[in-house]
ZAMARGU-4260 file (C-alpha; in steps of 0.2 Angstrom, whole numbers, plus 5000, padded with zeros to 4 digits):
<rodrens>
0) 5542/5433/5546 | 5552/5446/5556 | 5548/5464/5561 | 5554/5476/5573 | 5551/5493/5579
5) 5569/5497/5582 | 5577/5507/5568 | 5595/5503/5575 | 5592/5484/5571 | 5608/5479/5562
10) 5608/5470/5545 | 5621/5463/5534 | 5620/5458/5515 | 5629/5442/5512 | 5629/5441/5493
15) 5627/5451/5477 | 5617/5447/5461 | 5619/5454/5443 | 5603/5462/5435 | 5604/5462/5416
20) 5592/5473/5405 | 5580/5458/5402 | 5580/5456/5421 | 5574/5474/5424 | 5560/5471/5412
25) 5554/5456/5422 | 5556/5466/5438 | 5546/5481/5432 | 5533/5473/5422 | 5530/5456/5431
30) 5536/5458/5449 | 5532/5477/5453 | 5513/5474/5452 | 5516/5461/5466 | 5528/5469/5477
35) 5526/5487/5473 | 5538/5501/5469 | 5545/5501/5486 | 5549/5482/5485 | 5558/5484/5469
40) 5568/5499/5476 | 5573/5489/5491 | 5579/5475/5481 | 5590/5486/5470 | 5596/5495/5485
45) 5601/5479/5494 | 5610/5474/5478 | 5619/5491/5476 | 5624/5491/5495 | 5633/5474/5494
50) 5651/5476/5500 | 5663/5461/5496 | 5676/5467/5509 | 5663/5469/5523 | 5663/5459/5539
55) 5649/5456/5551 | 5655/5470/5563 | 5652/5482/5548 | 5633/5479/5549 | 5622/5495/5548
60) 5606/5499/5556 | 5590/5497/5547 | 5587/5516/5547 | 5601/5516/5534 | 5589/5508/5522
65) 5575/5520/5528 | 5585/5535/5523 | 5589/5528/5506 | 5571/5523/5502 | 5563/5538/5511
70) 5550/5528/5520 | 5544/5523/5537 | 5550/5507/5546 | 5533/5499/5544 | 5533/5502/5525
75) 5551/5495/5524 | 5546/5479/5532 | 5530/5478/5522 | 5541/5479/5506 | 5553/5466/5513
80) 5540/5454/5517 | 5533/5455/5499 | 5551/5452/5493 | 5552/5437/5504 | 5536/5430/5499
85) 5540/5430/5480 | 5557/5423/5484 | 5568/5438/5478 | 5575/5440/5496 | 5578/5427/5510
90) 5580/5434/5528 | 5589/5425/5542 | 5593/5430/5560 | 5610/5426/5568 | 5615/5430/5586
95) 5632/5437/5588 | 5640/5440/5605 | 5646/5457/5600 | 5633/5463/5588 | 5618/5454/5596
100) 5604/5450/5584 | 5609/5453/5566 | 5597/5451/5550 | 5606/5443/5536 | 5599/5447/5518
105) 5602/5435/5504 | 5597/5440/5487 | 5592/5428/5473 | 5593/5431/5455 | 5578/5437/5445
110) 5570/5422/5436 | 5566/5423/5417 | 5549/5427/5411 | 5546/5409/5406 | 5550/5404/5424
115) 5539/5417/5431 | 5524/5412/5420 | 5527/5394/5424 | 5525/5397/5443 | 5506/5396/5445
120) 5505/5406/5461 | 5515/5421/5454 | 5505/5421/5437 | 5488/5420/5446 | 5493/5434/5458
125) 5498/5445/5443 | 5482/5442/5434 | 5472/5447/5450 | 5483/5463/5452 | 5483/5469/5434
130) 5467/5461/5427 | 5464/5448/5413 | 5467/5460/5398 | 5484/5467/5404 | 5489/5450/5410
135) 5487/5442/5393 | 5495/5457/5385 | 5511/5455/5396 | 5511/5436/5392 | 5510/5439/5373
140) 5524/5452/5374 | 5536/5442/5384 | 5532/5426/5373 | 5536/5436/5357 | 5552/5443/5365
145) 5558/5426/5369 | 5555/5419/5352 | 5565/5434/5344 | 5580/5427/5353 | 5580/5411/5344
150) 5575/5409/5325 | 5563/5395/5323 | 5568/5383/5309 | 5556/5369/5303 | 5564/5351/5306
155) 5576/5358/5319 | 5572/5343/5331 | 5577/5330/5318 | 5593/5339/5312 | 5609/5330/5314
160) 5622/5337/5326 | 5639/5338/5316 | 5648/5350/5329 | 5667/5346/5331 | 5671/5338/5348
165) 5685/5344/5360 | 5696/5329/5357 | 5694/5331/5338 | 5702/5348/5338 | 5714/5349/5353
170) 5727/5337/5359 | 5732/5334/5377 | 5744/5321/5385 | 5735/5305/5389 | 5739/5306/5408
175) 5732/5324/5408 | 5716/5319/5398 | 5713/5304/5410 | 5717/5312/5426 | 5719/5331/5428
180) 5735/5337/5437 | 5735/5343/5455 | 5737/5361/5449 | 5722/5360/5438 | 5712/5353/5453
185) 5718/5366/5465 | 5713/5380/5452 | 5696/5372/5450 | 5693/5372/5469 | 5700/5390/5471
190) 5688/5397/5458 | 5673/5387/5464 | 5658/5400/5466 | 5641/5395/5471 | 5629/5402/5458
195) 5615/5414/5465 | 5599/5405/5468 | 5585/5409/5457 | 5570/5417/5466 | 5556/5405/5470
200) 5539/5408/5479 | 5542/5406/5498 | 5528/5393/5502 | 5534/5391/5520 | 5519/5389/5531
205) 5515/5390/5549 | 5501/5377/5548 | 5506/5359/5553 | 5498/5350/5537 | 5505/5333/5542
210) 5496/5334/5559 | 5480/5339/5551 | 5482/5325/5538 | 5484/5312/5553 | 5469/5319/5562
215) 5458/5318/5546 | 5465/5300/5542 | 5455/5294/5558 | 5439/5299/5549 | 5445/5291/5532
220) 5449/5308/5524 | 5463/5305/5511 | 5478/5317/5513 | 5475/5322/5495 | 5459/5331/5501
225) 5469/5342/5512 | 5482/5346/5499 | 5469/5350/5486 | 5460/5362/5498 | 5475/5370/5507
230) 5470/5388/5501 | 5452/5387/5507 | 5458/5379/5524 | 5471/5392/5527 | 5458/5406/5523
235) 5446/5399/5536 | 5459/5397/5549 | 5465/5415/5546 | 5448/5422/5547 | 5442/5414/5563
240) 5460/5412/5571 | 5458/5393/5573 | 5472/5381/5577 | 5474/5364/5567 | 5465/5354/5580
245) 5451/5367/5582 | 5448/5367/5563 | 5447/5348/5563 | 5434/5348/5577 | 5424/5361/5569
250) 5423/5352/5552 | 5417/5335/5560 | 5399/5338/5558 | 5402/5340/5539 | 5410/5323/5537
255) 5396/5311/5539 | 5394/5298/5525 | 5408/5307/5515 | 5426/5305/5511 | 5429/5322/5504
260) 5430/5339/5512 | 5415/5349/5506 | 5423/5367/5508 | 5407/5377/5505 | 5397/5367/5518
265) 5412/5368/5530 | 5413/5387/5528 | 5394/5388/5531 | 5394/5377/5546 | 5408/5386/5555
270) 5400/5403/5552 | 5384/5396/5559 | 5391/5387/5574 | 5405/5399/5578 | 5396/5403/5594
275) 5398/5385/5601 | 5406/5384/5618 | 5423/5378/5611 | 5425/5391/5598 | 5418/5405/5608
280) 5432/5401/5621 | 5445/5402/5607 | 5438/5419/5602 | 5438/5425/5620 | 5455/5418/5626
285) 5465/5433/5621 | 5452/5446/5624 | 5459/5454/5640 | 5477/5453/5635 | 5483/5470/5631
290) 5500/5474/5624 | 5509/5491/5626 | 5502/5504/5615 | 5515/5512/5603 | 5515/5530/5603
295) 5506/5538/5588 | 5504/5557/5590 | 5491/5558/5576 | 5479/5546/5585 | 5469/5548/5601
300) 5472/5535/5615 | 5455/5527/5610 | 5460/5525/5592 | 5477/5518/5597 | 5469/5505/5607
305) 5458/5500/5593 | 5472/5500/5581 | 5482/5488/5593 | 5467/5476/5594 | 5466/5477/5575
310) 5484/5472/5573 | 5484/5458/5585 | 5467/5449/5582 | 5460/5439/5568 | 5445/5446/5559
315) 5433/5435/5568 | 5441/5438/5585 | 5440/5457/5582 | 5422/5457/5577 | 5418/5446/5592
320) 5427/5457/5604 | 5418/5473/5598 | 5401/5464/5598 | 5404/5458/5616 | 5408/5475/5622
325) 5392/5481/5615 | 5383/5467/5624 | 5378/5460/5606 | 5380/5444/5597 | 5388/5440/5580
330) 5377/5434/5566 | 5383/5421/5554 | 5380/5432/5539 | 5393/5444/5547 | 5406/5431/5548
335) 5403/5427/5529 | 5406/5445/5525 | 5423/5444/5534 | 5427/5428/5525 | 5423/5436/5508
340) 5433/5452/5511 | 5448/5444/5519 | 5451/5428/5508 | 5443/5433/5491 | 5446/5452/5491
345) 5463/5449/5499 | 5460/5464/5511 | 5474/5465/5525 | 5468/5459/5542 | 5472/5476/5550
350) 5462/5486/5537 | 5448/5474/5538 | 5447/5475/5557 | 5446/5494/5556 | 5433/5492/5542
355) 5423/5482/5554 | 5425/5495/5567 | 5418/5508/5555 | 5403/5498/5550 | 5398/5495/5568
360) 5400/5514/5571 | 5387/5517/5557 | 5375/5503/5561 | 5372/5488/5572 | 5379/5475/5561
365) 5392/5472/5547 | 5384/5471/5530 | 5393/5468/5514 | 5384/5483/5505 | 5390/5495/5519
370) 5407/5488/5521 | 5409/5489/5502 | 5403/5507/5502 | 5415/5512/5515 | 5430/5502/5508
375) 5428/5511/5491 | 5427/5528/5499 | 5444/5524/5508 | 5452/5517/5493 | 5448/5533/5483
380) 5456/5543/5496 | 5472/5533/5497 | 5468/5524/5514 | 5477/5508/5514 | 5482/5504/5532
385) 5473/5504/5549 | 5480/5520/5555 | 5476/5529/5539 | 5458/5523/5541 | 5457/5529/5559
390) 5464/5546/5554 | 5452/5548/5539 | 5437/5543/5550 | 5442/5557/5563 | 5444/5570/5549
395) 5426/5565/5542 | 5419/5567/5560 | 5427/5584/5562 | 5420/5590/5545 | 5403/5583/5550
400) 5403/5594/5566 | 5410/5609/5557 | 5397/5608/5543 | 5380/5605/5552 | 5367/5595/5543
405) 5354/5609/5544 | 5356/5626/5536 | 5361/5641/5547 | 5353/5654/5535 | 5340/5665/5544
410) 5322/5660/5541 | 5311/5672/5532 | 5296/5678/5543 | 5281/5685/5535 | 5275/5702/5542
415) 5257/5704/5545 | 5247/5720/5541 | 5243/5732/5555 | 5226/5738/5549 | 5225/5751/5563
420) 5238/5761/5554 | 5228/5759/5537 | 5215/5773/5532 | 5201/5770/5521 | 5202/5777/5504
425) 5187/5788/5498 | 5183/5791/5480 | 5171/5806/5479 | 5171/5807/5460 | 5158/5794/5457
430) 5142/5799/5446 | 5124/5794/5449 | 5125/5784/5433 | 5140/5774/5440 | 5131/5770/5456
435) 5115/5764/5447 | 5125/5753/5436 | 5135/5746/5451 | 5118/5741/5460 | 5111/5734/5445
440) 5126/5722/5442 | 5125/5717/5460 | 5106/5712/5459 | 5109/5702/5443 | 5124/5693/5451
445) 5114/5688/5466 | 5097/5685/5457 | 5089/5699/5465 | 5075/5708/5455
</rodrens>
């Protein structure tokens, strides 16, 4: 996977593909949920920009694609990587003495809907993206469309083929029929065109599976066990930033009296024993290495440093770094939260790291409930990247300081009565009968006779 911050990086398109109306349906309905609108736009742009007469010196800067797609360099490479992953584009690097390093983009033709649904990885990812109901509706719709292109007749498989053959209809000289002439052979070579390759999922992996199989073979673990659990193994290695040898070493306590890989037990064991000396050393080994900070005017220097760490650390390494800076330790349950969010919820590592940072700013530990609450708030406000998350956190902090928790309304103060300014009211219009009645009622009330 290649990415650069240089917008002048030259690129060259080496082939063209033809997209038919039914291909557009597959691109929009099936591939767009996987690669996004930017990915489809980039694919069609590369297809339209192909120039059959161009040579390598005609290469353009990558900013040319940015202008057409109206996107940032980072967004462009994100779209490109998705196209590479699903196999619609293949990227190569060639080093030229004059042009320097040039990216070569090779386009592949769009598979049919039948080929798409027959690819388990693509179909499974589509179901995760659009949901079971929509996935089934798409499958039924494309299946109906495919059946409309061919009328189904009962007994078709047993029907006899009575089509006329070429030799039954046409006549050629015997020598020409047996061995084509030189002119015919030259014409065939001249018109030889390599058909565009069909898109297929790019399963290229940076993990040395063969080395891992050889290591587990020592402990009588069959190679089929590694193949069967590749996805789970890859997820654990990504979460904790483990190498092949480190993963094998960490799983050894789970292999007693068993010839199978118990992945739930391995996950739990690694989460609980991640503080062991060997693994702690792995988490710490890049802690003090700092890469240059890319200028980002919208972020403070502190947030730029956090973003840099988030982009270069695995989730477990990032959490360990933050906890170490706070003179705290990581609980096993926190690693389990990271594993769930990273490998099951498919949250990008950069965004997950900033989510971890947000959780630790709100409390002493990372809990699933808190992380889920913050993540839902981010998604509802369009936060999808680490830099967007940091900007959103800063805006919320500013609003919090602008609108204080306690009301600024003036408190009501009750005023006391100044009796020194009050004069007694005298009523002189009282008769002797009224006074007599008043004293009688007073005696009756107090039991006085």
